[in-house]
Structures are given as C-alpha cells and as structure tokens.
VOBA-1610 file (N, C-alpha, C; in pm, whole numbers, padded with zeros to 5 digits, always signed):
BEGIN
Met-01273-01691+00327Met-01314-01559+00377Met-01292-01549+00527Leu-01323-01657+00600Leu-01304-01656+00745Leu-01156-01640+00780Met-01069-01710+00706Met-00925-01698+00732Met-00876-01556+00703Lys-00928-01496+00596Lys-00889-01359+00562Lys-00929-01262+00671Asn-01051-01277+00725Asn-01097-01189+00833Asn-01012-01205+00958Arg-00972-01328+00989Arg-00888-01351+01106Arg-00753-01285+01090Ile-00696-01291+00970Ile-00567-01229+00946Ile-00576-01077+00960Leu-00684-01017+00906Leu-00703-00873+00918Leu-00721-00833+01064Leu-00795-00912+01140Leu-00814-00883+01282Leu-00682-00893+01358Phe-00601-00993+01324Phe-00470-01009+01387Phe-00381-00887+01359Ala-00378-00844+01231Ala-00295-00729+01195Ala-00342-00602+01263Phe-00474-00582+01271Phe-00528-00462+01337Phe-00494-00463+01485Thr-00506-00580+01550Thr-00473-00590+01692Thr-00327-00559+01717Leu-00240-00611+01629Leu-00097-00585+01642Leu-00068-00436+01626Leu-00129-00373+01526Leu-00109-00230+01504Leu-00153-00150+01625Trp-00270-00181+01682Trp-00322-00109+01797Trp-00229-00124+01917Asn-00183-00247+01941Asn-00095-00271+02055Asn+00037-00197+02044Val+00091-00190+01921Val+00218-00120+01903Val+00200+00030+01928Leu+00094+00089+01872Leu+00072+00232+01890Leu+00047+00266+02036Val-00029+00182+02106Val-00053+00206+02248Val+00075+00191+02329Ala+00157+00092+02293Ala+00281+00070+02367Ala+00378+00185+02351Gln+00371+00259+02238Gln+00462+00371+02218Gln+00425+00490+02305Thr+00297+00506+02337Thr+00255+00624+02411Thr+00225+00596+02557Asn+00196+00470+02591Asn+00164+00434+02728Asn+00247+00313+02770Pro+00373+00334+02812Pro+00458+00222+02848Pro+00399+00146+02967Val+00422+00015+02965Val+00375-00068+03075Val+00493-00143+03135Asp+00461-00243+03218Asp+00564-00323+03281Asp+00653-00237+03370Ser+00591-00159+03457Ser+00667-00072+03545Ser+00738-00152+03652Thr+00846-00096+03705Thr+00920-00161+03813Thr+00977-00054+03903Val+01006-00090+04026Val+01063+00004+04122Val+01213-00017+04126Ser+01288+00086+04096Ser+01433+00082+04101Ser+01482+00163+04221Val+01608+00141+04256Val+01668+00208+04372Val+01783+00295+04325Lys+01784+00418+04372Lys+01893+00510+04344Lys+01983+00519+04467Ile+02110+00484+04451Ile+02206+00482+04561Ile+02316+00584+04534Glu+02340+00670+04630Glu+02448+00769+04621Glu+02551+00739+04730Lys+02677+00722+04688Lys+02785+00693+04782Lys+02845+00823+04834Phe+02922+00812+04941Phe+02985+00930+05000Phe+03084+00997+04905Asn+03140+00922+04812Asn+03236+00981+04717Asn+03166+01049+04600Gly+03031+01053+04601Gly+02956+01121+04496Gly+02907+01032+04384Thr+02950+00907+04378Thr+02907+00814+04274Thr+02761+00774+04295Thr+02686+00772+04186Thr+02543+00738+04192Thr+02514+00616+04106Tyr+02432+00524+04157Tyr+02392+00404+04084Tyr+02240+00394+04084Leu+02185+00340+03973Leu+02042+00317+03961Leu+02020+00174+03915Gly+01940+00099+03993Gly+01917-00040+03955Gly+01823-00110+04051Lys+01821-00243+04041Lys+01736-00326+04127Lys+01821-00396+04232Ile+01770-00406+04352Ile+01839-00477+04459Ile+01815-00627+04444Ile+01924-00702+04428Ile+01914-00846+04414Ile+01919-00914+04551Ser+02008-00866+04638Ser+02018-00923+04772Ser+02073-00819+04868Asp+02047-00840+04997Asp+02094-00751+05104Asp+02122-00838+05227Asp+02254-00859+05259Asp+02289-00945+05371Asp+02318-00867+05499Gly+02287-00737+05497Gly+02309-00653+05614Gly+02440-00578+05610Arg+02539-00629+05540Arg+02668-00561+05528Arg+02687-00495+05392Glu+02634-00558+05287Glu+02648-00502+05153Glu+02524-00536+05072Ile+02506-00458+04965Ile+02390-00473+04877Ile+02440-00516+04739Leu+02371-00617+04682Leu+02399-00657+04544Leu+02298-00586+04455Leu+02347-00493+04373Leu+02262-00409+04288Leu+02284-00447+04142Glu+02173-00467+04069Glu+02181-00495+03926Glu+02148-00368+03848Thr+02248-00315+03778Thr+02230-00191+03701Thr+02215-00225+03553Ser+02165-00129+03476Ser+02143-00150+03333Ser+02267-00125+03249Asn+02367-00054+03306Asn+02484-00019+03225Asn+02609-00098+03260Ile+02629-00134+03387Ile+02753-00206+03424Ile+02724-00343+03484Gly+02598-00383+03486Gly+02563-00514+03539Gly+02552-00514+03691Arg+02584-00626+03754Arg+02571-00640+03899Arg+02695-00588+03972Ile+02671-00521+04084Ile+02780-00463+04161Ile+02747-00472+04310Tyr+02849-00506+04390Tyr+02833-00510+04536Tyr+02870-00374+04594Ile+02784-00320+04679Ile+02808-00189+04743Ile+02802-00208+04895Pro+02915-00187+04965Pro+02913-00195+05112Pro+02822-00087+05170Lys+02745-00123+05272Lys+02650-00028+05329Lys+02717+00091+05395Asn+02841+00073+05446Asn+02908+00186+05510Asn+02957+00290+05410Glu+02942+00262+05280Glu+02981+00358+05176Glu+02860+00432+05119Ile+02738+00392+05164Ile+02616+00452+05108Ile+02578+00577+05187Lys+02560+00687+05113Lys+02518+00812+05174Lys+02366+00821+05178Thr+02302+00799+05061Thr+02155+00800+05053Thr+02108+00687+04963Met+01985+00642+04988Met+01924+00539+04905Met+01774+00568+04896Ser+01723+00581+04772Ser+01582+00614+04752Ser+01524+00530+04640Ser+01393+00510+04647Ser+01324+00432+04545Ser+01273+00525+04435Glu+01283+00476+04311Glu+01234+00553+04196Glu+01157+00460+04105Lys+01040+00505+04060Lys+00957+00427+03969Lys+00995+00460+03826Thr+01034+00359+03751Thr+01076+00379+03612Thr+00996+00286+03523His+01017+00296+03392His+00951+00210+03294His+01058+00134+03219Glu+01045+00004+03213Glu+01143-00077+03143Glu+01134-00061+02992Leu+01014-00029+02941Leu+00997-00029+02795Leu+01034+00103+02730Asn+01025+00212+02799Asn+01047+00341+02734Asn+01096+00444+02834Ile+01224+00442+02864Ile+01284+00540+02952Ile+01348+00649+02866Pro+01308+00776+02882Pro+01363+00883+02798Pro+01515+00884+02805Gly+01576+00889+02686Gly+01721+00897+02678Gly+01790+00762+02691Lys+01714+00655+02712Lys+01774+00523+02729Lys+01725+00431+02618Pro+01815+00359+02550Pro+01772+00267+02445Pro+01681+00159+02501Ala+01585+00116+02420Ala+01496+00009+02464Ala+01573-00121+02479Glu+01518-00211+02554Glu+01580-00339+02584Glu+01610-00418+02456Tyr+01726-00485+02453Tyr+01757-00574+02342Tyr+01677-00702+02362Phe+01560-00708+02304Phe+01468-00817+02332Phe+01474-00923+02224Ala+01562-01019+02243Ala+01566-01139+02161Ala+01568-01110+02011Phe+01678-01052+01963Phe+01703-01036+01820Phe+01596-00947+01756Asn+01603-00821+01794Asn+01497-00725+01764Asn+01493-00679+01619Thr+01589-00716+01535Thr+01586-00672+01395Thr+01514-00770+01304Arg+01463-00880+01356Arg+01403-00984+01273Arg+01257-01009+01307Tyr+01184-01059+01205Tyr+01050-01112+01224Tyr+01058-01262+01192Ala+00965-01314+01112Ala+00974-01455+01074Ala+01076-01474+00962Phe+01065-01390+00857Phe+01161-01398+00746Phe+01220-01261+00715Thr+01135-01159+00710Thr+01185-01025+00680Thr+01248-00963+00804Asn+01306-00845+00787Asn+01363-00773+00901Asn+01312-00629+00901Asn+01339-00558+01008Asn+01297-00419+01018Asn+01415-00326+00997Ala+01393-00196+01012Ala+01497-00097+00985Ala+01572-00055+01110Leu+01550-00121+01222Leu+01622-00085+01344Leu+01771-00112+01327Pro+01856-00024+01378Pro+02001-00042+01360Pro+02055-00155+01444Ile+02155-00222+01393Ile+02223-00327+01466Ile+02356-00271+01516Lys+02390-00305+01639Lys+02513-00254+01698Lys+02633-00336+01652Lys+02747-00269+01640Lys+02869-00337+01600Lys+02903-00447+01701Gly+02929-00564+01651Gly+02962-00676+01738Gly+02844-00760+01779Asp+02721-00719+01745Asp+02602-00796+01779Asp+02578-00906+01675His+02673-00997+01665His+02660-01107+01570His+02556-01207+01620Tyr+02482-01266+01529Tyr+02384-01366+01570Tyr+02366-01470+01460Ala+02314-01584+01500Ala+02288-01694+01407Ala+02149-01749+01431Ser+02100-01825+01335Ser+01968-01885+01345Ser+01972-02026+01290Ile+01902-02116+01358Ile+01887-02254+01311Ile+01738-02285+01302Ser+01696-02335+01187Ser+01557-02372+01166Ser+01551-02512+01106Trp+01431-02563+01086Trp+01418-02699+01033Trp+01467-02709+00889Tyr+01467-02595+00816Tyr+01508-02602+00676Tyr+01653-02563+00652Gly+01718-02498+00751Gly+01857-02462+00730Gly+01910-02359+00827Pro+02039-02327+00820Pro+02102-02230+00909Pro+02125-02095+00843Glu+02153-01995+00924Glu+02197-01865+00874Glu+02281-01799+00982Val+02371-01711+00939Val+02458-01641+01033Val+02476-01499+00982His+02476-01401+01075His+02485-01260+01039His+02590-01191+01127Phe+02676-01112+01062Phe+02783-01042+01131Phe+02756-00892+01127Ala+02760-00829+01245Ala+02745-00683+01254Ala+02884-00622+01238Val+02921-00589+01114Val+03058-00546+01086Val+03082-00402+01129Ser+02976-00322+01136Ser+02988-00184+01183Ser+02849-00138+01227Lys+02840-00019+01283Lys+02713+00032+01329Lys+02615+00045+01213Gly+02506-00028+01219Gly+02404-00022+01116Gly+02425-00112+00997Leu+02541-00179+00986Leu+02571-00263+00870Leu+02590-00407+00914Ser+02515-00498+00854Ser+02529-00641+00881Ser+02543-00717+00750Val+02623-00822+00752Val+02647-00908+00637Val+02629-01052+00684Gly+02549-01128+00609Gly+02522-01265+00652Gly+02511-01362+00537Val+02500-01489+00572Val+02485-01598+00475Val+02369-01684+00520Met+02280-01717+00426Met+02162-01800+00452Met+02162-01917+00355Ser+02116-02035+00403Ser+02110-02150+00315Ser+02017-02255+00374Thr+02007-02369+00305Thr+01935-02485+00355Thr+02037-02590+00398Trp+01990-02699+00457Trp+02083-02804+00500Trp+02147-02874+00381Leu+02089-02858+00261Leu+02148-02916+00140Leu+02238-02817+00067Ala+02253-02696+00124Ala+02334-02590+00063Ala+02280-02548-00073Val+02149-02556-00091Val+02082-02512-00214Val+01955-02437-00175Pro+01945-02308-00201Pro+02051-02222-00255Pro+02141-02169-00144Val+02240-02089-00184Val+02325-02015-00090Val+02302-01868-00115Val+02267-01793-00009Val+02224-01653-00025Val+02312-01561+00061Leu+02359-01455+00000Leu+02432-01349+00071Leu+02333-01241+00110Ala+02329-01204+00239Ala+02235-01105+00290Ala+02310-00983+00341Ile+02268-00863+00295Ile+02331-00738+00336Ile+02221-00640+00377Lys+02241-00572+00490Lys+02145-00472+00536Lys+02220-00352+00594Tyr+02172-00232+00557Tyr+02233-00110+00610Tyr+02123-00016+00658Thr+02136+00031+00782Thr+02039+00123+00840Thr+02083+00267+00817Leu+01994+00348+00760Leu+02024+00487+00732Leu+02009+00571+00858Pro+02094+00670+00878Pro+02083+00755+00997Pro+01950+00829+01001Ser+01895+00845+01122Ser+01769+00915+01140Ser+01775+00998+01269Lys+01721+01120+01264Lys+01718+01206+01382Lys+01601+01173+01473Asn+01501+01105+01419Asn+01384+01066+01498Asn+01411+00929+01560Glu+01409+00919+01694Glu+01442+00795+01761Glu+01339+00685+01740Lys+01220+00719+01690Lys+01116+00619+01666Lys+01097+00586+01518Leu+01158+00662+01430Leu+01143+00640+01287Leu+01276+00595+01229His+01277+00481+01159His+01401+00422+01109His+01385+00383+00963Phe+01496+00389+00888Phe+01499+00354+00747Phe+01618+00262+00720Ser+01599+00168+00628Ser+01709+00078+00592Ser+01694+00031+00449Ile+01804-00015+00392Ile+01806-00077+00260Ile+01877-00211+00273Gly+01842-00305+00186Gly+01902-00437+00197Gly+01903-00510+00064Ser+01976-00620+00063Ser+01988-00698-00060Ser+02011-00846-00027Leu+01946-00932-00102Leu+01970-01076-00099Leu+02019-01118-00237Leu+02132-01186-00243Leu+02189-01234-00368Leu+02212-01384-00354Gly+02142-01464-00436Gly+02147-01607-00419Gly+02193-01683-00542Ser+02247-01802-00518Ser+02291-01892-00625Ser+02239-02032-00596Ser+02211-02108-00702Ser+02167-02246-00684Ser+02282-02339-00648Ser+02403-02285-00639Ser+02526-02359-00607Ser+02541-02480-00699Tyr+02568-02598-00643Tyr+02597-02714-00726Tyr+02473-02766-00798Ala+02353-02730-00752Ala+02232-02777-00818Ala+02216-02709-00953Asn+02176-02785-01053Asn+02154-02732-01187Asn+02279-02666-01243Asn+02397-02716-01203Asn+02526-02670-01258Asn+02548-02520-01242Phe+02505-02466-01128Phe+02525-02324-01095Phe+02455-02229-01194Lys+02356-02280-01269Lys+02289-02195-01367Lys+02178-02111-01305Gly+02130-02151-01189Gly+02022-02076-01127Gly+02073-01964-01038Phe+02000-01854-01034Phe+02036-01742-00948Phe+01911-01660-00919Gly+01922-01570-00823Gly+01810-01485-00787Gly+01854-01376-00692Gly+01764-01286-00663Gly+01799-01176-00574Gly+01676-01098-00531Leu+01695-01017-00430Leu+01589-00931-00379Leu+01653-00806-00320Gln+01615-00690-00373Gln+01662-00562-00319Gln+01541-00488-00264Trp+01556-00428-00145Trp+01439-00368-00081Trp+01478-00249+00005Gly+01376-00173+00041Gly+01388-00065+00138Gly+01279-00081+00243Thr+01309-00042+00368Thr+01217-00062+00479Thr+01205+00064+00562Val+01084+00094+00607Val+01061+00201+00703Val+00996+00137+00826Thr+01047+00170+00945Thr+01000+00112+01070Thr+00968+00222+01169Tyr+00854+00207+01237Tyr+00816+00299+01344Tyr+00812+00222+01475Gly+00882+00272+01577Gly+00880+00209+01707Gly+01019+00191+01764Asn+01029+00103+01863Asn+01158+00075+01926Asn+01188-00074+01912Thr+01287-00122+01990Thr+01332-00259+01973Thr+01233-00362+02025Ile+01132-00320+02100Ile+01038-00414+02160Ile+00903-00412+02089Asn+00856-00293+02052Asn+00727-00278+01984Asn+00749-00195+01857Asn+00719-00249+01742Asn+00742-00174+01619Asn+00656-00227+01505Leu+00643-00143+01403Leu+00574-00177+01278Leu+00666-00145+01162Ser+00662-00227+01057Ser+00749-00207+00941Ser+00672-00227+00811Phe+00711-00147+00713Phe+00660-00165+00576Phe+00780-00169+00483Ser+00784-00269+00396Ser+00896-00286+00304Ser+00846-00296+00160Leu+00926-00243+00070Leu+00899-00251-00073Leu+01027-00292-00143Gly+01019-00398-00224Gly+01139-00448-00291Gly+01109-00500-00430Tyr+01215-00550-00493Tyr+01204-00606-00628Tyr+01284-00735-00630Gly+01215-00846-00658Gly+01279-00976-00659Gly+01284-01037-00797Tyr+01382-01124-00819Tyr+01396-01190-00948Tyr+01462-01326-00926Ile+01433-01419-01018Ile+01488-01554-01007Ile+01495-01618-01145Lys+01598-01698-01167Lys+01611-01778-01289Lys+01659-01916-01245Val+01574-02016-01268Val+01606-02151-01222Val+01711-02216-01310Gly+01706-02192-01441Gly+01799-02255-01534Gly+01725-02300-01658Asp+01800-02349-01758Asp+01738-02392-01883Asp+01685-02534-01868Met+01553-02548-01881Met+01490-02680-01875Met+01388-02687-01988Ser+01399-02786-02072Ser+01305-02799-02183Ser+01289-02946-02220Ser+01178-02977-02281Ser+01154-03112-02331Ser+01150-03106-02483Val+01208-03204-02549Val+01220-03203-02695Val+01145-03323-02753Ala+01064-03297-02854Ala+00993-03406-02921Ala+01092-03489-03001Val+01076-03622-02996Val+01167-03712-03067Val+01108-03744-03204Pro+01178-03711-03313Pro+01126-03740-03446Pro+01096-03889-03464Gly+00987-03919-03532Gly+00949-04057-03556Gly+00857-04113-03451Thr+00834-04042-03342Thr+00744-04087-03237Thr+00609-04022-03257Tyr+00504-04105-03256Tyr+00371-04052-03282Tyr+00325-03964-03166Val+00269-03850-03199Val+00212-03758-03101Val+00069-03728-03143Ser-00027-03761-03058Ser-00167-03744-03092Ser-00200-03596-03111Pro-00280-03561-03211Pro-00321-03421-03228Pro-00400-03370-03109Asn-00467-03463-03039Asn-00543-03418-02921Asn-00454-03395-02799Tyr-00340-03461-02797Tyr-00248-03447-02684Tyr-00108-03417-02736Pro-00087-03296-02788Pro+00044-03263-02846Pro+00152-03257-02739Met+00277-03276-02782Met+00390-03265-02692Met+00438-03120-02692Tyr+00454-03064-02571Tyr+00492-02925-02559Tyr+00638-02912-02517Asn+00702-02813-02571Asn+00831-02769-02519Asn+00806-02660-02417Asn+00863-02671-02299Asn+00856-02561-02204Asn+00938-02445-02254Glu+00904-02327-02207Glu+00985-02212-02244Glu+01122-02224-02180Glu+01218-02152-02225Glu+01356-02165-02180Glu+01378-02097-02046Asn+01275-02095-01963Asn+01285-02045-01827Asn+01349-01907-01820Pro+01284-01804-01872Pro+01342-01670-01868Pro+01346-01618-01726Leu+01411-01506-01709Leu+01421-01442-01578Leu+01282-01398-01531Arg+01243-01440-01412Arg+01115-01403-01356Arg+01137-01296-01250Ala+01062-01187-01260Ala+01083-01076-01168Ala+00949-01014-01131Ser+00943-00955-01012Ser+00820-00891-00968Ser+00848-00804-00847Pro+00765-00701-00827Pro+00774-00625-00701Pro+00724-00708-00585Ile+00776-00683-00466Ile+00738-00757-00345Ile+00711-00657-00233Phe+00597-00674-00166Phe+00559-00589-00055Phe+00561-00670+00074Ser+00580-00599+00185Ser+00579-00667+00314Ser+00528-00574+00422Phe+00441-00628+00507Phe+00394-00559+00627Phe+00425-00649+00745Ala+00490-00594+00848Ala+00529-00677+00962Ala+00531-00592+01089Gly+00525-00660+01202Gly+00529-00590+01331Gly+00545-00686+01445Ile+00584-00634+01560Ile+00601-00715+01680Ile+00563-00634+01801Val+00507-00699+01902Val+00468-00632+02025Val+00494-00727+02142Lys+00548-00673+02250Lys+00576-00752+02369Lys+00447-00772+02447Val+00415-00899+02480Val+00291-00929+02551Val+00315-00978+02693Ser+00438-01016+02725Ser+00474-01055+02861Ser+00624-01036+02878Lys+00674-01073+02994Lys+00815-01050+03022Lys+00905-01127+02926Lys+00863-01245+02880Lys+00948-01327+02795Lys+00882-01368+02664Ala+00775-01304+02625Ala+00706-01343+02503Ala+00664-01222+02422Ser+00671-01237+02290Ser+00628-01132+02197Ser+00541-01194+02089Leu+00445-01116+02042Leu+00356-01156+01934Leu+00399-01080+01809Phe+00416-01151+01696Phe+00460-01084+01574Phe+00377-01130+01455Phe+00386-01049+01349Phe+00320-01082+01222Phe+00415-01044+01110Asp+00428-01132+01011Asp+00515-01107+00898Asp+00440-01146+00771Ser+00479-01087+00658Ser+00411-01117+00532Ser+00500-01082+00414Met+00474-01147+00302Met+00537-01114+00174Met+00432-01133+00065Ile+00417-01032-00021Ile+00315-01033-00127Ile+00381-00994-00258Ser+00359-01072-00362Ser+00414-01040-00494Ser+00308-01059-00601Ile+00309-00973-00701Ile+00220-00983-00816Ile+00306-00966-00942Ser+00308-01067-01027Ser+00399-01065-01142Ser+00327-01107-01270Lys+00377-01057-01383Lys+00329-01097-01515Lys+00441-01168-01588Gln+00411-01283-01644Gln+00511-01364-01711Gln+00463-01402-01850Glu+00549-01384-01948Glu+00517-01425-02085Glu+00570-01565-02108Lys+00481-01659-02137Lys+00520-01797-02159Lys+00509-01832-02307Thr+00606-01907-02356Thr+00607-01952-02494Thr+00592-02103-02498Phe+00494-02153-02574Phe+00469-02296-02585Phe+00492-02339-02729Thr+00564-02449-02747Thr+00587-02506-02879Thr+00524-02645-02882Ala+00426-02665-02971Ala+00354-02793-02978Ala+00392-02866-03106Tyr+00420-02997-03092Tyr+00452-03082-03207Tyr+00337-03180-03228Glu+00286-03185-03350Glu+00180-03279-03386Glu+00222-03356-03511Gly+00194-03486-03511Gly+00229-03568-03627Gly+00316-03686-03588Gly+00385-03747-03688Gly+00470-03862-03662Gly+00404-03991-03707Phe+00462-04100-03671Phe+00414-04232-03713Phe+00305-04281-03618Asp+00191-04324-03677Asp+00079-04377-03601Asp+00079-04528-03615Pro+00114-04602-03506Pro+00121-04749-03517Pro-00015-04813-03544Gln-00124-04749-03516Gln-00256-04807-03538Gln-00295-04807-03685Thr-00259-04702-03756Thr-00294-04691-03898Thr-00177-04727-03988Gly-00058-04727-03934Gly+00060-04756-04014Gly+00099-04641-04103Lys+00041-04526-04080Lys+00071-04409-04162Lys+00160-04312-04084Glu+00235-04236-04159Glu+00323-04137-04099Glu+00290-04000-04157Ser+00272-03905-04071Ser+00241-03769-04115Ser+00353-03677-04071Pro+00375-03571-04148Pro+00484-03480-04110Pro+00453-03407-03980Phe+00561-03369-03910Phe+00545-03292-03787Phe+00496-03151-03819Ile+00407-03106-03738Ile+00358-02968-03748Ile+00394-02896-03620Thr+00461-02787-03630Thr+00505-02710-03513Thr+00416-02589-03495Lys+00361-02574-03376Lys+00277-02459-03343Lys+00338-02385-03225Val+00357-02257-03240Val+00416-02174-03134Val+00309-02076-03085Thr+00283-02078-02957Thr+00187-01984-02896Thr+00254-01912-02780Arg+00211-01790-02757Arg+00263-01709-02647Arg+00145-01659-02563Glu+00166-01653-02433Glu+00058-01614-02344Glu+00115-01537-02225Asn+00048-01429-02189Asn+00085-01352-02070Asn+00004-01401-01950Leu+00072-01441-01845Leu+00006-01494-01727Leu+00037-01407-01605Trp-00066-01371-01530Trp-00049-01298-01405Trp-00052-01397-01290Thr+00045-01383-01202Thr+00055-01472-01087Thr+00069-01390-00960Ser-00009-01425-00857Ser+00000-01358-00728Ser+00039-01460-00622Ala+00127-01420-00533Ala+00172-01508-00425Ala+00164-01433-00293Phe+00107-01500-00193Phe+00093-01441-00059Phe+00156-01536+00043Ile+00240-01481+00128Ile+00297-01557+00239Ile+00264-01480+00367Leu+00181-01539+00452Leu+00138-01476+00576Leu+00197-01555+00693Met+00263-01484+00786Met+00341-01551+00890Met+00315-01492+01028Pro+00203-01523+01092Pro+00184-01484+01232Pro+00257-01582+01324Gly+00301-01535+01441Gly+00371-01626+01530Gly+00403-01562+01664Met+00476-01636+01747Met+00518-01589+01880Met+00667-01616+01899Arg+00731-01527+01973Arg+00873-01539+02006Arg+00889-01547+02157Phe+00972-01640+02202Phe+00992-01662+02344Phe+01138-01639+02379Lys+01160-01552+02474Lys+01295-01519+02518Lys+01343-01624+02617Ile+01449-01697+02581Ile+01507-01795+02671Ile+01599-01727+02771Lys+01688-01643+02719Lys+01774-01557+02800Lys+01820-01444+02710Glu+01908-01358+02760Glu+01946-01238+02686Glu+02011-01271+02552Thr+02071-01387+02540Thr+02143-01422+02417Thr+02074-01529+02334Gln+01956-01573+02374Gln+01888-01679+02300Gln+01737-01656+02299Ser+01674-01699+02192Ser+01528-01696+02184Ser+01480-01802+02087Phe+01354-01839+02103Phe+01292-01940+02017Phe+01160-01884+01966Gln+01130-01907+01839Gln+01004-01857+01785Gln+00939-01959+01693Val+00807-01953+01688Val+00728-02041+01602Val+00633-01955+01521Ser+00619-01986+01394Ser+00531-01911+01305Ser+00444-02007+01227Leu+00311-01984+01229Leu+00217-02067+01156Leu+00196-02007+01017Ala+00295-02020+00933Ala+00294-01957+00803Ala+00208-02034+00704Gly+00155-01960+00607Gly+00077-02019+00498Gly+00110-01952+00367Ile+00112-02028+00259Ile+00147-01977+00126Ile+00029-02000+00032Ser-00008-01895-00043Ser-00115-01904-00143Ser-00062-01852-00275Val-00084-01927-00383Val-00041-01888-00518Val-00164-01889-00607Leu-00188-01778-00675Leu-00305-01763-00761Leu-00261-01724-00901Asp-00313-01790-01003Asp-00290-01748-01141Asp-00413-01781-01224Lys-00402-01764-01354Lys-00517-01779-01443Lys-00569-01922-01445Asn-00479-02018-01441Asn-00518-02157-01459Asn-00558-02227-01330Glu-00491-02196-01220Glu-00520-02266-01097Glu-00472-02185-00978Ser-00514-02227-00860Ser-00469-02164-00736Ser-00442-02275-00635Ser-00349-02249-00546Ser-00313-02349-00447Ser-00270-02280-00319Ser-00296-02345-00206Ser-00256-02296-00075Ser-00206-02413+00008Phe-00104-02387+00088Phe-00051-02494+00172Phe+00021-02432+00291Pro+00023-02503+00404Pro+00090-02450+00523Pro+00242-02461+00510Phe+00310-02372+00579Phe+00457-02372+00578Phe+00506-02326+00715Pro+00491-02409+00818Pro+00530-02368+00954Pro+00679-02341+00965Leu+00714-02240+01042Leu+00853-02200+01059Leu+00892-02208+01206Leu+01006-02269+01234Leu+01062-02276+01368Leu+01203-02222+01364His+01234-02127+01450His+01366-02067+01454His+01421-02065+01597Trp+01548-02092+01607Trp+01621-02074+01731Trp+01731-01972+01705Tyr+01720-01855+01766Tyr+01820-01749+01750Tyr+01916-01751+01868Phe+02041-01727+01841Phe+02138-01714+01949Phe+02248-01614+01909Lys+02292-01539+02007Lys+02394-01436+01988Lys+02531-01495+02020Phe+02631-01454+01944Phe+02766-01505+01970Phe+02869-01394+01957
//
C-alpha cells in the first residue's frame, strides 16, 4: 500500500509540473538583439567580446562572429528558453522516448538515434517527417523486433497523435516458432521538454509448442498425476500506458512510464493416472482426464526515473522499474532496473 501511494504521488507531481510548465515557462535568459548596418538582424547570447568583434550564439545558425564596426544597434531582450511563441521547443535529449514507451511528438527527418542498455541495443531511423522505423533486440538476438511509429498531423501545437507497431520474432530460439506484436495509438499533450502521454494498444505473443507427454508403462500416482501443458495458444490482451516527462534543471528531466495489461486465458490440462506400481506389482490402465480453466492475469510495469543530458547528441537515463504479475493462483513482484544511453547519429 505504501508503494502504491508513493507511485500515485509521483504521478500527480509529474502531472502538476507539466501543466504548470505549459502555462508558466521558467529558466529565463537574457538574449541580445544585434542589427547590422546592412539590415541583417541576429538574436542570441554573447559568448565572448574581445573589443573588435563579438561571438554570438544563435538558435538557428549557431555561433557567428560579428565585427563591431558592422553593428548598428545592440539591445538586450528577455526571452524564455522553454516556450517561445512561434519557436519549436528545445530538442532535449531524445524527446520522443520515455523508459520503454514513446510519445506522439513528431520526429524530424534525419534525426536518427540509437540506444544501448544492459539488456540489448536498438536503432531508429527517421525516414521522413513523422515516420520512424527501427530495430530492437537483446544481446542474444532473441527476440528481434521491428518498430514503426507515425505521427498524425495536428493543428494544435500542444496536442499530438501517433500510431505505432511492434512486430517481433523469437529468431533462432525455439526454431523461429515464437512471435508477438503490439499495435497502439498515443495522444500527447505538451512540447518536447514537458509532456504527458496516454497510450492504448493490443498485444499478443506465442512462445511456441511446448508439451510434456506421459510415458506408457511408467507409474503415475493418483495423488500426483502427470499433466500435459496446453499447446501454448496465442496470448493476447489490451495494454494501457500513462507516461510523462518534465524538465527539472538545465541538464536533467524527471519522467514516469508504465504498462498495464489485463488478460483472460483458457488453459487446458490433461492428467494421466495409472500405470505399473513397483510397490504392489500391479498394473492399472491409464486414465486420461481433461480439464479446462479460464484464468485472469494482470501485469503492471511501473518505470519512474531520471534522464541526464550529456550534450545535444547524447543522454543517459536510469529507471527504477518494477514488475508485478497477479493471477488466480499466485502473485509475484520483482525489480527490473533499466539503464539507457541514447545517442544521435
């Protein structure tokens, strides 16, 4: 109960910070507006001034040297780094991702990026405006997953929509018999630095055919019958996700990610009783009993964490993730920490 309350408090704090950040931008800075005699105007920060020329860092063309004898006027202007009207928000360390899920913010053509974590690599290519195609896997190449995301056009600069798909294969494991997938839609409110997202999808997985067979002539106690597992049918369920991120300092962001699924599965059990009893020396015929049962299973993955901007093309993030699985027979929870290093190429 205490852990649940902490998670709710974390999510509420994140929601409040995002909403406040959208209406009351912070992190103000003083910029300089320079107008040259030829009519050209620049807006940016002064990096250095040696008396003869000024090194100005602008947001659109980068750093530029301006000789002082070419300057007509120079004035200071107070702007906001987080929300300047008509200007896209800062590209803050791979803004389309959380811990595992992503948001609906559009990706620019050519903004390719990759990720390395303790469990495996992934790479994503921005093939066109709003469309990215990537590959995700583990270091053992099991499974191999194709990731596709497309951002739908929106007239509201703070409201974004996207659709996506994950298509996976067990590759060489289990003789390529295993497969799975996840198709989803996402709505995101905010900008590239502070945003909230809600996703709804449908996932499915089939590991492959695995069963145990009773060997005729082997005694099986009536109290402890031998069961055949079901033939591993396709398992499917809806999946929900709530996620968000908020900038808390110049190089750090606080985020929360989650995945929740509730599924019903019909299991078939085949029990064999009988056979030769070495204690009595008697042999009884096998009796086959088939039972079917519907089981409800719930799975929760909660992933709070922090992201640290190393530079414009790299960032590192850590997530203290936890997984809980609940069903009729038992429940289990275990930690699943996530470490990611993102870099743009």
